[in-house]
mmCIF file as gemmi writes it, N, C-alpha and C atoms, coordinates in Angstrom:
data_model
loop_
_atom_site.group_PDB
_atom_site.id
_atom_site.type_symbol
_atom_site.label_atom_id
_atom_site.label_alt_id
_atom_site.label_comp_id
_atom_site.label_asym_id
_atom_site.label_entity_id
_atom_site.label_seq_id
_atom_site.pdbx_PDB_ins_code
_atom_site.Cartn_x
_atom_site.Cartn_y
_atom_site.Cartn_z
_atom_site.occupancy
_atom_site.B_iso_or_equiv
_atom_site.pdbx_formal_charge
_atom_site.auth_seq_id
_atom_site.auth_asym_id
_atom_site.pdbx_PDB_model_num
ATOM 1 N N . MET Axp A 1 ? 95.604 102.71 118.582 1 0 ? 1 A 1
ATOM 2 C CA . MET Axp A 1 ? 96.123 103.23 116.842 1 0 ? 1 A 1
ATOM 3 C C . MET Axp A 1 ? 94.967 102.11 116.453 1 0 ? 1 A 1
ATOM 4 N N . ARG Axp A 2 ? 94.517 102.692 115.08 1 0 ? 2 A 1
ATOM 5 C CA . ARG Axp A 2 ? 93.703 102.17 114.299 1 0 ? 2 A 1
ATOM 6 C C . ARG Axp A 2 ? 94.549 101.097 113.231 1 0 ? 2 A 1
ATOM 7 N N . HIS Axp A 3 ? 95.214 100.161 112.351 1 0 ? 3 A 1
ATOM 8 C CA . HIS Axp A 3 ? 96.083 99.846 111.84 1 0 ? 3 A 1
ATOM 9 C C . HIS Axp A 3 ? 95.361 98.753 111.112 1 0 ? 3 A 1
ATOM 10 N N . THR Axp A 4 ? 95.826 98.651 109.58 1 0 ? 4 A 1
ATOM 11 C CA . THR Axp A 4 ? 95.596 97.263 109.174 1 0 ? 4 A 1
ATOM 12 C C . THR Axp A 4 ? 96.816 96.546 109.517 1 0 ? 4 A 1
ATOM 13 N N . ALA Axp A 5 ? 96.425 95.454 108.087 1 0 ? 5 A 1
ATOM 14 C CA . ALA Axp A 5 ? 97.374 94.603 107.788 1 0 ? 5 A 1
ATOM 15 C C . ALA Axp A 5 ? 97.644 93.903 106.733 1 0 ? 5 A 1
ATOM 16 N N . SER Axp A 6 ? 98.946 93.648 106.108 1 0 ? 6 A 1
ATOM 17 C CA . SER Axp A 6 ? 98.709 93.03 104.544 1 0 ? 6 A 1
ATOM 18 C C . SER Axp A 6 ? 100.583 92.323 104.614 1 0 ? 6 A 1
ATOM 19 N N . ASN Axp A 7 ? 99.892 90.77 104.317 1 0 ? 7 A 1
ATOM 20 C CA . ASN Axp A 7 ? 100.998 89.842 103.518 1 0 ? 7 A 1
ATOM 21 C C . ASN Axp A 7 ? 101.904 89.489 105.429 1 0 ? 7 A 1
ATOM 22 N N . GLY Axp A 8 ? 101.118 89.721 106.093 1 0 ? 8 A 1
ATOM 23 C CA . GLY Axp A 8 ? 101.995 89.881 107.941 1 0 ? 8 A 1
ATOM 24 C C . GLY Axp A 8 ? 102.548 90.987 108.153 1 0 ? 8 A 1
ATOM 25 N N . VAL Axp A 9 ? 102.476 92.046 107.835 1 0 ? 9 A 1
ATOM 26 C CA . VAL Axp A 9 ? 102.761 93.278 107.892 1 0 ? 9 A 1
ATOM 27 C C . VAL Axp A 9 ? 101.619 94.284 108.278 1 0 ? 9 A 1
ATOM 28 N N . LEU Axp A 10 ? 101.387 95.2 109.592 1 0 ? 10 A 1
ATOM 29 C CA . LEU Axp A 10 ? 100.832 96.207 110.268 1 0 ? 10 A 1
ATOM 30 C C . LEU Axp A 10 ? 101.08 97.623 109.446 1 0 ? 10 A 1
ATOM 31 N N . PHE Axp A 11 ? 100.201 97.98 108.69 1 0 ? 11 A 1
ATOM 32 C CA . PHE Axp A 11 ? 99.885 99.822 108.715 1 0 ? 11 A 1
ATOM 33 C C . PHE Axp A 11 ? 99.638 100.148 109.194 1 0 ? 11 A 1
ATOM 34 N N . PHE Axp A 12 ? 100.32 101.469 109.333 1 0 ? 12 A 1
ATOM 35 C CA . PHE Axp A 12 ? 99.537 102.606 110.491 1 0 ? 12 A 1
ATOM 36 C C . PHE Axp A 12 ? 99.771 104.012 109.189 1 0 ? 12 A 1
ATOM 37 N N . GLU Axp A 13 ? 98.729 104.977 109.898 1 0 ? 13 A 1
ATOM 38 C CA . GLU Axp A 13 ? 98.862 105.409 108.926 1 0 ? 13 A 1
ATOM 39 C C . GLU Axp A 13 ? 99.895 106.461 109.794 1 0 ? 13 A 1
ATOM 40 N N . GLY Axp A 14 ? 99.189 106.695 111.23 1 0 ? 14 A 1
ATOM 41 C CA . GLY Axp A 14 ? 99.743 107.315 111.583 1 0 ? 14 A 1
ATOM 42 C C . GLY Axp A 14 ? 101.23 107.237 112.3 1 0 ? 14 A 1
ATOM 43 N N . THR Axp A 15 ? 101.739 107.278 113.88 1 0 ? 15 A 1
ATOM 44 C CA . THR Axp A 15 ? 103.288 107.415 114.34 1 0 ? 15 A 1
ATOM 45 C C . THR Axp A 15 ? 102.643 106.411 115.473 1 0 ? 15 A 1
ATOM 46 N N . PRO Axp A 16 ? 102.607 105.117 115.578 1 0 ? 16 A 1
ATOM 47 C CA . PRO Axp A 16 ? 102.305 104.205 117.518 1 0 ? 16 A 1
ATOM 48 C C . PRO Axp A 16 ? 103.554 105.229 117.935 1 0 ? 16 A 1
ATOM 49 N N . ASN Axp A 17 ? 102.829 104.76 119.287 1 0 ? 17 A 1
ATOM 50 C CA . ASN Axp A 17 ? 104.303 104.248 120.903 1 0 ? 17 A 1
ATOM 51 C C . ASN Axp A 17 ? 104.814 103.469 119.785 1 0 ? 17 A 1
ATOM 52 N N . TYR Axp A 18 ? 105.956 103.591 120.814 1 0 ? 18 A 1
ATOM 53 C CA . TYR Axp A 18 ? 106.956 102.65 121.402 1 0 ? 18 A 1
ATOM 54 C C . TYR Axp A 18 ? 107.17 101.598 119.857 1 0 ? 18 A 1
ATOM 55 N N . ILE Axp A 19 ? 107.746 102.195 118.728 1 0 ? 19 A 1
ATOM 56 C CA . ILE Axp A 19 ? 108.717 102.012 117.746 1 0 ? 19 A 1
ATOM 57 C C . ILE Axp A 19 ? 109.911 102.095 117.526 1 0 ? 19 A 1
ATOM 58 N N . LYS Axp A 20 ? 110.503 101.436 116.871 1 0 ? 20 A 1
ATOM 59 C CA . LYS Axp A 20 ? 111.661 101.416 115.912 1 0 ? 20 A 1
ATOM 60 C C . LYS Axp A 20 ? 111.485 101.713 114.828 1 0 ? 20 A 1
ATOM 61 N N . LYS Axp A 21 ? 111.899 102.498 114.371 1 0 ? 21 A 1
ATOM 62 C CA . LYS Axp A 21 ? 112.26 103.5 112.637 1 0 ? 21 A 1
ATOM 63 C C . LYS Axp A 21 ? 113.073 102.758 112.207 1 0 ? 21 A 1
ATOM 64 N N . SER Axp A 22 ? 113.206 102.105 110.866 1 0 ? 22 A 1
ATOM 65 C CA . SER Axp A 22 ? 114.123 101.653 110.148 1 0 ? 22 A 1
ATOM 66 C C . SER Axp A 22 ? 114.605 102.875 108.954 1 0 ? 22 A 1
ATOM 67 N N . LYS Axp A 23 ? 114.101 102.15 107.971 1 0 ? 23 A 1
ATOM 68 C CA . LYS Axp A 23 ? 114.119 103.078 106.697 1 0 ? 23 A 1
ATOM 69 C C . LYS Axp A 23 ? 113.236 103.138 106.401 1 0 ? 23 A 1
ATOM 70 N N . GLN Axp A 24 ? 112.897 104.373 105.15 1 0 ? 24 A 1
ATOM 71 C CA . GLN Axp A 24 ? 112.062 104.863 104.197 1 0 ? 24 A 1
ATOM 72 C C . GLN Axp A 24 ? 111.959 104.236 103.003 1 0 ? 24 A 1
ATOM 73 N N . LEU Axp A 25 ? 110.386 103.381 103.295 1 0 ? 25 A 1
ATOM 74 C CA . LEU Axp A 25 ? 110.395 102.504 102.171 1 0 ? 25 A 1
ATOM 75 C C . LEU Axp A 25 ? 109.395 103.662 101.024 1 0 ? 25 A 1
ATOM 76 N N . ASN Axp A 26 ? 109.524 103.54 99.529 1 0 ? 26 A 1
ATOM 77 C CA . ASN Axp A 26 ? 109.128 104.044 98.228 1 0 ? 26 A 1
ATOM 78 C C . ASN Axp A 26 ? 108.458 103.237 97.447 1 0 ? 26 A 1
ATOM 79 N N . VAL Axp A 27 ? 106.966 102.83 96.638 1 0 ? 27 A 1
ATOM 80 C CA . VAL Axp A 27 ? 106.729 102.742 95.743 1 0 ? 27 A 1
ATOM 81 C C . VAL Axp A 27 ? 105.745 103.672 93.905 1 0 ? 27 A 1
ATOM 82 N N . SER Axp A 28 ? 105.729 103.656 93.585 1 0 ? 28 A 1
ATOM 83 C CA . SER Axp A 28 ? 104.897 104.049 92.281 1 0 ? 28 A 1
ATOM 84 C C . SER Axp A 28 ? 104.945 102.989 91.116 1 0 ? 28 A 1
ATOM 85 N N . LEU Axp A 29 ? 103.985 102.705 90.482 1 0 ? 29 A 1
ATOM 86 C CA . LEU Axp A 29 ? 103.301 102.462 89.698 1 0 ? 29 A 1
ATOM 87 C C . LEU Axp A 29 ? 102.804 103.4 88.972 1 0 ? 29 A 1
ATOM 88 N N . ASP Axp A 30 ? 103.49 103.399 87.377 1 0 ? 30 A 1
ATOM 89 C CA . ASP Axp A 30 ? 103.019 104.137 86.693 1 0 ? 30 A 1
ATOM 90 C C . ASP Axp A 30 ? 102.225 103.575 85.879 1 0 ? 30 A 1
ATOM 91 N N . GLY Axp A 31 ? 101.671 103.703 84.238 1 0 ? 31 A 1
ATOM 92 C CA . GLY Axp A 31 ? 101.09 103.179 83.365 1 0 ? 31 A 1
ATOM 93 C C . GLY Axp A 31 ? 101.724 103.548 81.934 1 0 ? 31 A 1
ATOM 94 N N . ILE Axp A 32 ? 102.716 103.903 82.175 1 0 ? 32 A 1
ATOM 95 C CA . ILE Axp A 32 ? 103.999 104.386 80.998 1 0 ? 32 A 1
ATOM 96 C C . ILE Axp A 32 ? 103.474 103.339 79.431 1 0 ? 32 A 1
ATOM 97 N N . PHE Axp A 33 ? 103.428 101.74 79.722 1 0 ? 33 A 1
ATOM 98 C CA . PHE Axp A 33 ? 103.054 100.9 78.559 1 0 ? 33 A 1
ATOM 99 C C . PHE Axp A 33 ? 102.189 99.741 79.232 1 0 ? 33 A 1
ATOM 100 N N . LYS Axp A 34 ? 101.542 99.82 80.033 1 0 ? 34 A 1
ATOM 101 C CA . LYS Axp A 34 ? 100.277 99.339 80.782 1 0 ? 34 A 1
ATOM 102 C C . LYS Axp A 34 ? 99.617 100.698 81.535 1 0 ? 34 A 1
ATOM 103 N N . GLY Axp A 35 ? 98.653 99.782 81.415 1 0 ? 35 A 1
ATOM 104 C CA . GLY Axp A 35 ? 97.234 100.436 82.337 1 0 ? 35 A 1
ATOM 105 C C . GLY Axp A 35 ? 97.048 100.403 84.156 1 0 ? 35 A 1
ATOM 106 N N . SER Axp A 36 ? 97.956 101.645 84.712 1 0 ? 36 A 1
ATOM 107 C CA . SER Axp A 36 ? 97.566 101.591 86.713 1 0 ? 36 A 1
ATOM 108 C C . SER Axp A 36 ? 96.633 101.788 86.641 1 0 ? 36 A 1
ATOM 109 N N . GLN Axp A 37 ? 95.581 102.227 86.404 1 0 ? 37 A 1
ATOM 110 C CA . GLN Axp A 37 ? 94.372 102.746 86.671 1 0 ? 37 A 1
ATOM 111 C C . GLN Axp A 37 ? 93.482 101.198 87.248 1 0 ? 37 A 1
ATOM 112 N N . ASN Axp A 38 ? 94.091 100.332 86.341 1 0 ? 38 A 1
ATOM 113 C CA . ASN Axp A 38 ? 93.94 98.703 87.003 1 0 ? 38 A 1
ATOM 114 C C . ASN Axp A 38 ? 94.03 98.447 88.407 1 0 ? 38 A 1
ATOM 115 N N . THR Axp A 39 ? 95.774 98.88 88.297 1 0 ? 39 A 1
ATOM 116 C CA . THR Axp A 39 ? 95.965 98.327 90.021 1 0 ? 39 A 1
ATOM 117 C C . THR Axp A 39 ? 95.32 98.613 91.203 1 0 ? 39 A 1
ATOM 118 N N . SER Axp A 40 ? 95.515 97.971 92.146 1 0 ? 40 A 1
ATOM 119 C CA . SER Axp A 40 ? 94.764 98.41 93.213 1 0 ? 40 A 1
ATOM 120 C C . SER Axp A 40 ? 95.259 98.876 94.502 1 0 ? 40 A 1
ATOM 121 N N . LEU Axp A 41 ? 95.196 99.217 95.361 1 0 ? 41 A 1
ATOM 122 C CA . LEU Axp A 41 ? 96.17 99.699 96.597 1 0 ? 41 A 1
ATOM 123 C C . LEU Axp A 41 ? 96.382 98.272 97.62 1 0 ? 41 A 1
ATOM 124 N N . THR Axp A 42 ? 96.004 97.153 97.178 1 0 ? 42 A 1
ATOM 125 C CA . THR Axp A 42 ? 96.83 95.099 97.604 1 0 ? 42 A 1
ATOM 126 C C . THR Axp A 42 ? 98.362 95.751 97 1 0 ? 42 A 1
ATOM 127 N N . GLU Axp A 43 ? 97.244 95.768 95.694 1 0 ? 43 A 1
ATOM 128 C CA . GLU Axp A 43 ? 99.245 96.143 95.439 1 0 ? 43 A 1
ATOM 129 C C . GLU Axp A 43 ? 100.18 96.569 95.466 1 0 ? 43 A 1
ATOM 130 N N . ILE Axp A 44 ? 100.413 97.552 96.26 1 0 ? 44 A 1
ATOM 131 C CA . ILE Axp A 44 ? 100.554 98.482 97.077 1 0 ? 44 A 1
ATOM 132 C C . ILE Axp A 44 ? 101.309 98.223 97.964 1 0 ? 44 A 1
ATOM 133 N N . LYS Axp A 45 ? 100.341 97.594 98.882 1 0 ? 45 A 1
ATOM 134 C CA . LYS Axp A 45 ? 100.911 97.394 99.973 1 0 ? 45 A 1
ATOM 135 C C . LYS Axp A 45 ? 101.259 96.115 99.998 1 0 ? 45 A 1
ATOM 136 N N . LYS Axp A 46 ? 101.315 95.106 99.375 1 0 ? 46 A 1
ATOM 137 C CA . LYS Axp A 46 ? 102.156 94.635 98.82 1 0 ? 46 A 1
ATOM 138 C C . LYS Axp A 46 ? 103.647 94.235 98.468 1 0 ? 46 A 1
ATOM 139 N N . ILE Axp A 47 ? 103.556 95.69 97.862 1 0 ? 47 A 1
ATOM 140 C CA . ILE Axp A 47 ? 105.049 95.88 97.255 1 0 ? 47 A 1
ATOM 141 C C . ILE Axp A 47 ? 105.926 96.111 98.819 1 0 ? 47 A 1
ATOM 142 N N . LEU Axp A 48 ? 104.804 97.586 99.742 1 0 ? 48 A 1
ATOM 143 C CA . LEU Axp A 48 ? 105.113 98.063 100.698 1 0 ? 48 A 1
ATOM 144 C C . LEU Axp A 48 ? 106.19 96.404 101.96 1 0 ? 48 A 1
ATOM 145 N N . ALA Axp A 49 ? 105.268 95.734 102.182 1 0 ? 49 A 1
ATOM 146 C CA . ALA Axp A 49 ? 105.283 95.128 102.728 1 0 ? 49 A 1
ATOM 147 C C . ALA Axp A 49 ? 106.027 94.207 101.928 1 0 ? 49 A 1
ATOM 148 N N . GLU Axp A 50 ? 106.61 94.004 101.572 1 0 ? 50 A 1
ATOM 149 C CA . GLU Axp A 50 ? 108.712 92.609 101.419 1 0 ? 50 A 1
ATOM 150 C C . GLU Axp A 50 ? 109.448 93.779 101.276 1 0 ? 50 A 1
ATOM 151 N N . GLN Axp A 51 ? 108.709 95.323 100.75 1 0 ? 51 A 1
ATOM 152 C CA . GLN Axp A 51 ? 110.332 95.78 101.496 1 0 ? 51 A 1
ATOM 153 C C . GLN Axp A 51 ? 110.656 95.834 103.07 1 0 ? 51 A 1
ATOM 154 N N . CYS Axp A 52 ? 108.879 95.953 103.527 1 0 ? 52 A 1
ATOM 155 C CA . CYS Axp A 52 ? 109.408 95.712 104.963 1 0 ? 52 A 1
ATOM 156 C C . CYS Axp A 52 ? 110.041 94.566 105.902 1 0 ? 52 A 1
ATOM 157 N N . LEU Axp A 53 ? 109.496 93.581 105.029 1 0 ? 53 A 1
ATOM 158 C CA . LEU Axp A 53 ? 110.05 92.04 105.793 1 0 ? 53 A 1
ATOM 159 C C . LEU Axp A 53 ? 112.213 91.888 104.739 1 0 ? 53 A 1
ATOM 160 N N . GLU Axp A 54 ? 111.94 92.282 104.329 1 0 ? 54 A 1
ATOM 161 C CA . GLU Axp A 54 ? 113.552 93.151 103.649 1 0 ? 54 A 1
ATOM 162 C C . GLU Axp A 54 ? 114.316 93.642 104.416 1 0 ? 54 A 1
ATOM 163 N N . ALA Axp A 55 ? 113.644 94.789 105.154 1 0 ? 55 A 1
ATOM 164 C CA . ALA Axp A 55 ? 114.297 95.804 106.368 1 0 ? 55 A 1
ATOM 165 C C . ALA Axp A 55 ? 114.429 94.73 107.603 1 0 ? 55 A 1
ATOM 166 N N . GLU Axp A 56 ? 114.056 93.522 107.935 1 0 ? 56 A 1
ATOM 167 C CA . GLU Axp A 56 ? 113.847 93.17 108.831 1 0 ? 56 A 1
ATOM 168 C C . GLU Axp A 56 ? 112.711 93.891 110.175 1 0 ? 56 A 1
ATOM 169 N N . CYS Axp A 57 ? 111.612 94.62 109.48 1 0 ? 57 A 1
ATOM 170 C CA . CYS Axp A 57 ? 110.544 94.825 110.207 1 0 ? 57 A 1
ATOM 171 C C . CYS Axp A 57 ? 109.265 94.523 110.461 1 0 ? 57 A 1
ATOM 172 N N . ASN Axp A 58 ? 108.19 94.397 111.297 1 0 ? 58 A 1
ATOM 173 C CA . ASN Axp A 58 ? 106.972 94.195 111.24 1 0 ? 58 A 1
ATOM 174 C C . ASN Axp A 58 ? 106.097 95.182 110.539 1 0 ? 58 A 1
ATOM 175 N N . ALA Axp A 59 ? 106.353 96.417 110.713 1 0 ? 59 A 1
ATOM 176 C CA . ALA Axp A 59 ? 105.121 97.246 110.269 1 0 ? 59 A 1
ATOM 177 C C . ALA Axp A 59 ? 105.566 98.459 109.235 1 0 ? 59 A 1
ATOM 178 N N . VAL Axp A 60 ? 104.454 99.312 108.745 1 0 ? 60 A 1
ATOM 179 C CA . VAL Axp A 60 ? 104.703 100.701 107.648 1 0 ? 60 A 1
ATOM 180 C C . VAL Axp A 60 ? 104.48 101.204 108.63 1 0 ? 60 A 1
ATOM 181 N N . ILE Axp A 61 ? 104.578 102.473 108.888 1 0 ? 61 A 1
ATOM 182 C CA . ILE Axp A 61 ? 104.168 103.746 109.963 1 0 ? 61 A 1
ATOM 183 C C . ILE Axp A 61 ? 104.707 105.291 109.025 1 0 ? 61 A 1
ATOM 184 N N . ASN Axp A 62 ? 103.292 105.808 109.648 1 0 ? 62 A 1
ATOM 185 C CA . ASN Axp A 62 ? 103.634 107.392 108.949 1 0 ? 62 A 1
ATOM 186 C C . ASN Axp A 62 ? 103.252 106.71 106.595 1 0 ? 62 A 1
ATOM 187 N N . PHE Axp A 63 ? 102.502 105.793 106.274 1 0 ? 63 A 1
ATOM 188 C CA . PHE Axp A 63 ? 101.62 105.261 105.81 1 0 ? 63 A 1
ATOM 189 C C . PHE Axp A 63 ? 100.711 106.062 104.832 1 0 ? 63 A 1
ATOM 190 N N . GLN Axp A 64 ? 101.449 106.4 103.433 1 0 ? 64 A 1
ATOM 191 C CA . GLN Axp A 64 ? 100.667 106.945 102.148 1 0 ? 64 A 1
ATOM 192 C C . GLN Axp A 64 ? 100.638 106.892 101.298 1 0 ? 64 A 1
ATOM 193 N N . TYR Axp A 65 ? 99.15 107.466 100.682 1 0 ? 65 A 1
ATOM 194 C CA . TYR Axp A 65 ? 99.048 106.119 99.349 1 0 ? 65 A 1
ATOM 195 C C . TYR Axp A 65 ? 98.458 106.977 98.262 1 0 ? 65 A 1
ATOM 196 N N . GLY Axp A 66 ? 98.111 107.036 97.23 1 0 ? 66 A 1
ATOM 197 C CA . GLY Axp A 66 ? 97.041 107.886 95.941 1 0 ? 66 A 1
ATOM 198 C C . GLY Axp A 66 ? 97.779 107.647 95.523 1 0 ? 66 A 1
ATOM 199 N N . GLN Axp A 67 ? 96.805 108.469 94.054 1 0 ? 67 A 1
ATOM 200 C CA . GLN Axp A 67 ? 97.402 108.399 92.72 1 0 ? 67 A 1
ATOM 201 C C . GLN Axp A 67 ? 97.252 110.018 92.23 1 0 ? 67 A 1
ATOM 202 N N . LYS Axp A 68 ? 97.759 109.214 91.394 1 0 ? 68 A 1
ATOM 203 C CA . LYS Axp A 68 ? 98.756 111.112 91.13 1 0 ? 68 A 1
ATOM 204 C C . LYS Axp A 68 ? 98.972 111.414 89.184 1 0 ? 68 A 1
ATOM 205 N N . SER Axp A 69 ? 98.393 112.453 88.304 1 0 ? 69 A 1
ATOM 206 C CA . SER Axp A 69 ? 98.185 111.806 87.263 1 0 ? 69 A 1
ATOM 207 C C . SER Axp A 69 ? 100.31 112.616 86.502 1 0 ? 69 A 1
ATOM 208 N N . SER Axp A 70 ? 100.668 111.889 85.455 1 0 ? 70 A 1
ATOM 209 C CA . SER Axp A 70 ? 101.97 111.453 85.377 1 0 ? 70 A 1
ATOM 210 C C . SER Axp A 70 ? 102.505 112.379 84.438 1 0 ? 70 A 1
ATOM 211 N N . GLY Axp A 71 ? 101.408 113.524 84.151 1 0 ? 71 A 1
ATOM 212 C CA . GLY Axp A 71 ? 101.927 114.911 83.259 1 0 ? 71 A 1
ATOM 213 C C . GLY Axp A 71 ? 101.479 114.524 81.785 1 0 ? 71 A 1
ATOM 214 N N . LEU Axp A 72 ? 101.706 115.823 81.601 1 0 ? 72 A 1
ATOM 215 C CA . LEU Axp A 72 ? 101.524 115.767 79.864 1 0 ? 72 A 1
ATOM 216 C C . LEU Axp A 72 ? 102.166 114.352 78.9 1 0 ? 72 A 1
ATOM 217 N N . PHE Axp A 73 ? 103.433 115.144 78.989 1 0 ? 73 A 1
ATOM 218 C CA . PHE Axp A 73 ? 104.475 113.949 78.005 1 0 ? 73 A 1
ATOM 219 C C . PHE Axp A 73 ? 103.99 112.884 77.379 1 0 ? 73 A 1
ATOM 220 N N . LEU Axp A 74 ? 104.185 112.261 79.312 1 0 ? 74 A 1
ATOM 221 C CA . LEU Axp A 74 ? 103.61 110.344 79.454 1 0 ? 74 A 1
ATOM 222 C C . LEU Axp A 74 ? 102.08 110.372 79.015 1 0 ? 74 A 1
ATOM 223 N N . THR Axp A 75 ? 101.395 111.604 79.314 1 0 ? 75 A 1
ATOM 224 C CA . THR Axp A 75 ? 100.08 111.078 78.935 1 0 ? 75 A 1
ATOM 225 C C . THR Axp A 75 ? 99.647 110.335 76.97 1 0 ? 75 A 1
ATOM 226 N N . LEU Axp A 76 ? 100.7 111.302 76.743 1 0 ? 76 A 1
ATOM 227 C CA . LEU Axp A 76 ? 101.155 111.172 75.257 1 0 ? 76 A 1
ATOM 228 C C . LEU Axp A 76 ? 101.667 110.138 74.951 1 0 ? 76 A 1
ATOM 229 N N . LEU Axp A 77 ? 102.074 109.178 75.871 1 0 ? 77 A 1
ATOM 230 C CA . LEU Axp A 77 ? 102.994 107.505 75.164 1 0 ? 77 A 1
ATOM 231 C C . LEU Axp A 77 ? 102.309 107.284 76.154 1 0 ? 77 A 1
ATOM 232 N N . SER Axp A 78 ? 101.662 107.059 77.342 1 0 ? 78 A 1
ATOM 233 C CA . SER Axp A 78 ? 101.174 105.821 77.74 1 0 ? 78 A 1
ATOM 234 C C . SER Axp A 78 ? 100.016 105.864 77.353 1 0 ? 78 A 1
ATOM 235 N N . ARG Axp A 79 ? 99.05 104.707 77.761 1 0 ? 79 A 1
ATOM 236 C CA . ARG Axp A 79 ? 97.708 104.189 78.115 1 0 ? 79 A 1
ATOM 237 C C . ARG Axp A 79 ? 96.727 104.684 78.686 1 0 ? 79 A 1
ATOM 238 N N . ASP Axp A 80 ? 97.021 105.157 80.636 1 0 ? 80 A 1
ATOM 239 C CA . ASP Axp A 80 ? 96.727 106.633 80.847 1 0 ? 80 A 1
ATOM 240 C C . ASP Axp A 80 ? 97.667 107.342 81.671 1 0 ? 80 A 1
ATOM 241 N N . ASP Axp A 81 ? 97.54 108.28 82.389 1 0 ? 81 A 1
ATOM 242 C CA . ASP Axp A 81 ? 98.077 108.785 82.989 1 0 ? 81 A 1
ATOM 243 C C . ASP Axp A 81 ? 97.881 108.952 84.828 1 0 ? 81 A 1
ATOM 244 N N . VAL Axp A 82 ? 98.135 107.971 85.057 1 0 ? 82 A 1
ATOM 245 C CA . VAL Axp A 82 ? 97.874 107.699 86.577 1 0 ? 82 A 1
ATOM 246 C C . VAL Axp A 82 ? 98.731 106.748 87.164 1 0 ? 82 A 1
ATOM 247 N N . ALA Axp A 83 ? 99.458 107.267 88.177 1 0 ? 83 A 1
ATOM 248 C CA . ALA Axp A 83 ? 100.721 106.842 88.901 1 0 ? 83 A 1
ATOM 249 C C . ALA Axp A 83 ? 99.813 106.225 90.347 1 0 ? 83 A 1
ATOM 250 N N . TRP Axp A 84 ? 100.184 105.082 90.903 1 0 ? 84 A 1
ATOM 251 C CA . TRP Axp A 84 ? 99.917 105.057 92.184 1 0 ? 84 A 1
ATOM 252 C C . TRP Axp A 84 ? 101.19 105.339 93.125 1 0 ? 84 A 1
ATOM 253 N N . TYR Axp A 85 ? 101.421 105.373 93.883 1 0 ? 85 A 1
ATOM 254 C CA . TYR Axp A 85 ? 102.084 105.429 94.916 1 0 ? 85 A 1
ATOM 255 C C . TYR Axp A 85 ? 101.384 105.398 96.693 1 0 ? 85 A 1
ATOM 256 N N . GLY Axp A 86 ? 102.621 104.708 96.912 1 0 ? 86 A 1
ATOM 257 C CA . GLY Axp A 86 ? 102.285 103.869 98.49 1 0 ? 86 A 1
ATOM 258 C C . GLY Axp A 86 ? 104.064 105.023 99.164 1 0 ? 86 A 1
ATOM 259 N N . SER Axp A 87 ? 104.387 105.216 100.264 1 0 ? 87 A 1
ATOM 260 C CA . SER Axp A 87 ? 105.297 105.299 100.963 1 0 ? 87 A 1
ATOM 261 C C . SER Axp A 87 ? 104.734 105.466 102.122 1 0 ? 87 A 1
ATOM 262 N N . GLY Axp A 88 ? 106.552 105.558 102.678 1 0 ? 88 A 1
ATOM 263 C CA . GLY Axp A 88 ? 106.402 105.181 104.647 1 0 ? 88 A 1
ATOM 264 C C . GLY Axp A 88 ? 107.299 104.746 104.971 1 0 ? 88 A 1
ATOM 265 N N . TYR Axp A 89 ? 107.708 104.748 106.826 1 0 ? 89 A 1
ATOM 266 C CA . TYR Axp A 89 ? 108.996 103.965 107.313 1 0 ? 89 A 1
ATOM 267 C C . TYR Axp A 89 ? 108.488 102.192 107.513 1 0 ? 89 A 1
ATOM 268 N N . ALA Axp A 90 ? 109.569 101.524 107.439 1 0 ? 90 A 1
ATOM 269 C CA . ALA Axp A 90 ? 109.721 100.485 108.329 1 0 ? 90 A 1
ATOM 270 C C . ALA Axp A 90 ? 110.106 100.615 109.57 1 0 ? 90 A 1
ATOM 271 N N . ALA Axp A 91 ? 109.298 99.674 110.371 1 0 ? 91 A 1
ATOM 272 C CA . ALA Axp A 91 ? 109.129 100.028 111.427 1 0 ? 91 A 1
ATOM 273 C C . ALA Axp A 91 ? 109.087 98.664 112.306 1 0 ? 91 A 1
ATOM 274 N N . SER Axp A 92 ? 109.543 98.516 113.518 1 0 ? 92 A 1
ATOM 275 C CA . SER Axp A 92 ? 109.651 97.479 114.255 1 0 ? 92 A 1
ATOM 276 C C . SER Axp A 92 ? 108.092 97.638 115.673 1 0 ? 92 A 1
ATOM 277 N N . VAL Axp A 93 ? 107.341 97.194 115.253 1 0 ? 93 A 1
ATOM 278 C CA . VAL Axp A 93 ? 106.515 96.919 116.316 1 0 ? 93 A 1
ATOM 279 C C . VAL Axp A 93 ? 106.244 96.197 117.47 1 0 ? 93 A 1
ATOM 280 N N . ASP Axp A 94 ? 105.413 96.156 119.107 1 0 ? 94 A 1
ATOM 281 C CA . ASP Axp A 94 ? 105.44 95.268 119.683 1 0 ? 94 A 1
ATOM 282 C C . ASP Axp A 94 ? 103.715 95.196 119.187 1 0 ? 94 A 1
ATOM 283 N N . GLU Axp A 95 ? 103.962 93.999 118.167 1 0 ? 95 A 1
ATOM 284 C CA . GLU Axp A 95 ? 102.031 93.418 117.917 1 0 ? 95 A 1
ATOM 285 C C . GLU Axp A 95 ? 101.445 92.931 118.868 1 0 ? 95 A 1
ATOM 286 N N . ALA Axp A 96 ? 101.37 92.783 120.115 1 0 ? 96 A 1
ATOM 287 C CA . ALA Axp A 96 ? 101.186 92.361 121.268 1 0 ? 96 A 1
ATOM 288 C C . ALA Axp A 96 ? 100.627 93.435 122.263 1 0 ? 96 A 1
ATOM 289 N N . ALA Axp A 97 ? 100.877 94.843 121.836 1 0 ? 97 A 1
ATOM 290 C CA . ALA Axp A 97 ? 99.843 96.41 122.625 1 0 ? 97 A 1
ATOM 291 C C . ALA Axp A 97 ? 99.171 96.599 120.792 1 0 ? 97 A 1
ATOM 292 N N . PHE Axp A 98 ? 98.834 95.952 120.039 1 0 ? 98 A 1
ATOM 293 C CA . PHE Axp A 98 ? 97.673 96.521 119.265 1 0 ? 98 A 1
ATOM 294 C C . PHE Axp A 98 ? 96.722 94.683 119.253 1 0 ? 98 A 1
ATOM 295 N N . LYS Axp A 99 ? 96.71 93.502 119.815 1 0 ? 99 A 1
ATOM 296 C CA . LYS Axp A 99 ? 95.862 93.009 119.446 1 0 ? 99 A 1
ATOM 297 C C . LYS Axp A 99 ? 95.293 92.885 120.887 1 0 ? 99 A 1
ATOM 298 N N . LYS Axp A 100 ? 94.993 94.09 121.709 1 0 ? 100 A 1
ATOM 299 C CA . LYS Axp A 100 ? 94.316 93.906 123.017 1 0 ? 100 A 1
ATOM 300 C C . LYS Axp A 100 ? 92.518 95.447 122.405 1 0 ? 100 A 1
């Protein structure tokens, strides 16, 4: 299964075989007082990787990410109305199985 890595954590958009799922992870970076359009996927992965390592896991599975509008009210208060989000599950995977 294809994967990427960030800060020592593997990221899978699906669910690889032979995993132990731990806890759900979520992050949202909005632009209420700062421009979140300048935020990148790298920052989302960095935060999720930190959460994953805190859960004593080495992978994020079912990784999803994207941008969404914050809504009309927040648009009036902020510099932009875009929020980045990321989610997945912290998991332990056998890294040797994915280095082949």
